[in-house]
Each structure stands twice: as C-alpha cells, then as structure tokens.
N, C-alpha and C positions, 0 to 999 in steps of 0.2 A: 848270904848262903854259905854253906861249908866251902872250904877251898876246892874240894872235889866231891861231886855227887855222881854216883853211877845210876843211870836211868834206863829203864826197860819199857818197851811198848809190847803189849800182848796183841798180836794180830791173829784173829781167829775166825773160823767159819762159825756162823750162828744158825742154829736150827729153830725155825719159827715155831713158837708154842711148845717148845721142849726145854723148859727151864732147868729141869734136873740134869739133863745131858750137858747143857751149856755151862751150868755151874761146875759140874765135875771137870769139864775141860779147862775152865778158867783156873780152878784150884790147882790142877796139874801144871799148867803153864806158869802160875805164880811160883810154884815150887822150883821149877826149872830156872826161872828168872832169879830167884833168891840164890840158888846154887851157883849161878854165874856171877854173883856179887852185886846184884841190883839192890839199891836202897829205896828208889822211887820207881813205882810201877803204875802204868796207865792202861786201862781197859778201853775197848771201843764203845761207841754209842749203842744203847739198847742190846747189850751183849747177852742179857739173861733170857729175854723172851722174843727178841726182834720187835718190830712194830705190830702189835696186835690191836688193830683199830676197830674191828667189827664188834668184838665182845671182850674188852680188856679185863673186866671184873674178876673172872676166875684166876687170872694170873697175878693180880696185885699182891696177894699174900706172899708170893715168892720173893719179892723185894726185901721184905724183913728177914726172911730166912737167909738170903744171900748176904745181907749186911752182917748178920751174926757170924757167918763163916769168915767173911773178910776181916772183921774185927779180930777174930781169933788169930788169923794168919798174921795180921799186922802186929799184934801184941807178941806173938811167939817169935816172929822173925825180925822184929824191930823195923818193919817196913813203913813207908808212907805209900798208900794206895789211893790213886784217883780212880774211883770205881766206875769208869766209863759213864754210862747213864742207865737208869732204870725207871720204870713207872713208879710214881709216888702219888698217893691219894691223901688229900688234906681238906677237910671241911667241904666235902662233896666235889672237889676239883681234882683233876689228874694232871700231874706235871711230868715233864721229861727232866729228870733230876740226876745230877752228879754229886756223889758224896766224896769228901776227902777224909780218909781214915788214917790215923797214926797209931802208935803203940798204946796211946792213952784213950783211944776210942775215936768216934766221929768228931772231927774238928769243925767241919762246916759243910754246907751243901749249896749247890748252885742249880737254879732252874733255867732251862733253855729260854732265852729271851726272844729269839726270832724263830718262829715255827714255820716249817716248810710246807706250804699249802699244796704244791703239786703231789706230795706224798700223803696228803690228807690229815696232817697233824692237827690242824685247827678244828677238826671234827671231834677230837678227843681231848687234846691237851689245852691247858691254860698257860700263858706265857709268864716267864719271870721278867725282871725289869733292869737288872744290872749284872755286870760281870763280878766274879768272886775274887777277892784277894784274901789269903789266909796264911798265917804263920805256921810253920812246922819246924821240927828240929833240923831239917835239911836246908831250909830257906823259905822264902815267901813265895807261894804259888798263886797263879791266876788260873781260872778255869772258864772256858766257854765251850759250846757244843756245836759242832758241824756247821749248819747254815749261819750261825753267829759269826763265823770267820769272815763272811762277806761284808761285815759292818765294822769298819775300823774305829768308829766312834765308841764302840763298846769296850774295846781294849785300850784306847788311848789313855784313860786315866791311870791304868795299872802301874806303869813304871814309876809314876809320881807317888804311888801308894807303896812303893818299895818292892813290887813284884819282880822277881828275877827269872822265874820259869813259868811259861804259859803252857797249859795242858789243854789239848783239843781232841776229845773223843769224837768220833765221826762215823757216819755211813755214807761214804762219798763214792758214787759210781764211776765206772771206767770212762764213760764218755766225757766226764769233766775232771779227770785226774790231773791234767795239765794245770787247770785253774787251782786245784787243791795245792799243788806244789808252789805255784806262784804266790797264792795268798798266804800260805804258811811262811814263806820267805819274806814277804812284805811285812807281816806282823813282827817277825824277828828283827828285821833291819830298822823299821821305823821306831820300834820301842826299845831296841838294843838289849833284848833279853833272849834267853834260850826258849825255843818252842818245840814242844813234843806233840806231834800230830799222830794220833792212833786211829787207824782206819780198819774197817771190816774187810775180811777177805772171803771170796767164794761166790758161788752163783745162788741167787734167790729169785725163783721165778724167771721173769724177763730181765732182772737186774743182775749185772756182773759187777762185783766189788773187787777191785784189783789189789787191795791192800795199799802198797806204797806208803806205809807208815814211815814217818821221817822224824829224826832228831836233828834239830838245826841249832847252830850257834848264833850269837847275836849279829854276826856278819851275814847271816843267811846261808852259810856253808853247811852242807849235809855231813853230819857226823856218823849217822847210821841210817839204813833203810831196810825195809822188809818187803819181799815180793811174793811170799807164800805164807801159809799158816806157820806161825812160830813167833820168834822174839827178835826185836831190834834192840841193841844194847850199845850204850856209849857213856863215856865219862864227860861230865860237864865241869869245866874248870873256871872257877870264879875269876881268875886273873884275865882270862880272855875277854870277859864282859867288862871288867874294870879298865883294861887297857884300851878297848875300843871306845868306851864312853869318854875316856880321857883324850884320845886322839881326835875323835869327832864328837864334840860336845853338843849334839843336837837336842838332847833332853834339857840340858842347861839353857840352851838358846830358844827353847820352844815357848815363847811368850803367850801365844794364843791358846795353846793347850792348857797351860797353867792357869790362865785367866778364867777358863771355863770350868775349873774343878770346883 
C-alpha cells in the first residue's frame, strides 16, 4: 500500500425504499469526505435502498444508476470507493453485492457469503462463496459484508494474498454493537491489517443502528470512530503495519493457515 492512505467511512441514515434520497445524501457525503482529504471511502451495507425483501424488483434498476454516479465521482476525484453493498441481479438471482470502484472504473465486486436469516436475507438473496482481494492504486483491499464478520475463516486467507486493508460495510444493530467492535478488532489483530468497519446510523422501525463505525490499525487500536450521521476519517500508515508484522511475526509463523490456502 501507499506509505499513507487517508480513509473515510460514510455513516448515514438510510430511508427504506427511497433510493433517490439515499443516493443524493451519499454523493453529498462523498464530496465532504473528498474535501477532507479522503482517498479511500467506504459506504454502509444496503445504503441505497435498505433491505427491500417483499418486492425488490422495482428497486433493482437503481443499483446501476448509483454505480454510474459513483464511477463518475471516483474518476473526477481520484477516489477508491468501496460502495457499501447494493442489490445486484444476475441470471435470475439477487445478491447482496459490494463494488470496489477506482478512477478507472469498477475493479471488482464481492457478494455477501453469509446471509443473515433472522433478517430474512435467505428469502431473497443468493450467497457468494469467498472474500474479495483486489489491487488498487492505494493498496490491496479485502471486502466482506456485515454478518460475514463472524466467520474468521472467510478473512484468514486475505493477508496471505497481500491484503492490507479490510473493508466491512454493515447494518449492525445497537444490541450487538459490543460484538461489532470486538469482532472488528479481532480481524485486525489476527490478520495484522487495517480494518474499516462502516455501519449504518439511525432508527428503522424497531431497529436502532448506532453507527459506531470504526477505523482500526493492525494492533486493533481505534484510529477514528463515528457516533452520529457523518464521516469518520483517519490516516493509515503502512509503517505501522510493517513494524507490527516484524515485531510479532504471527503471519509468518501461521503454518496451519498457509497449509489450507
């Protein structure tokens, strides 16, 4: 990765079934993040429409529109955007998909591997099957989505594939926010990379989403946090990761993880 990368998390309230409003808000916050010096920006899970599980079809076309706007922003501003997640349809199946967008367009996409049945995701979405590792001009990124965070086997191969920054878009409710922080820190420490956890903020029916979006260094230390609608911003320094990996060479010594790659 670059010696220093300025990263931003867009923590926003999401209006269910109002993609036009959500898109306008996201574009405004992207502009704010850019003006603050951000080079890498992460959006939350299902930021465009929220989870529309009863009749998703009318909302699917908005994903393509949003991607066009995000590609324009990335190109004009020179940003790398991890576009949270949106609904994606392919060959009759719908996925909970995150796109990684750089100044040259869409670099890769990731489909949520572990769907959260208590929220009804399995009624609508099909699962992906592996985490994403993708090269960008800022460094190599990994992406997982929300519930995926509970499954360490999904991210364990990533540092051995060269991933330096893990991005985790999410909709994580307040009653489990302590677990959110613990799991983000665990993924950072065990894989010795930066972790960017971007959570939803605000009330949605009976659900309260507290935000608590976090930027963590490879030691699990909090570099930035957000507790209301807005932006968390921090600078990621490559030397922090390099020094920690040298001092505690757990990746080098991880024989079992390497043997399972």
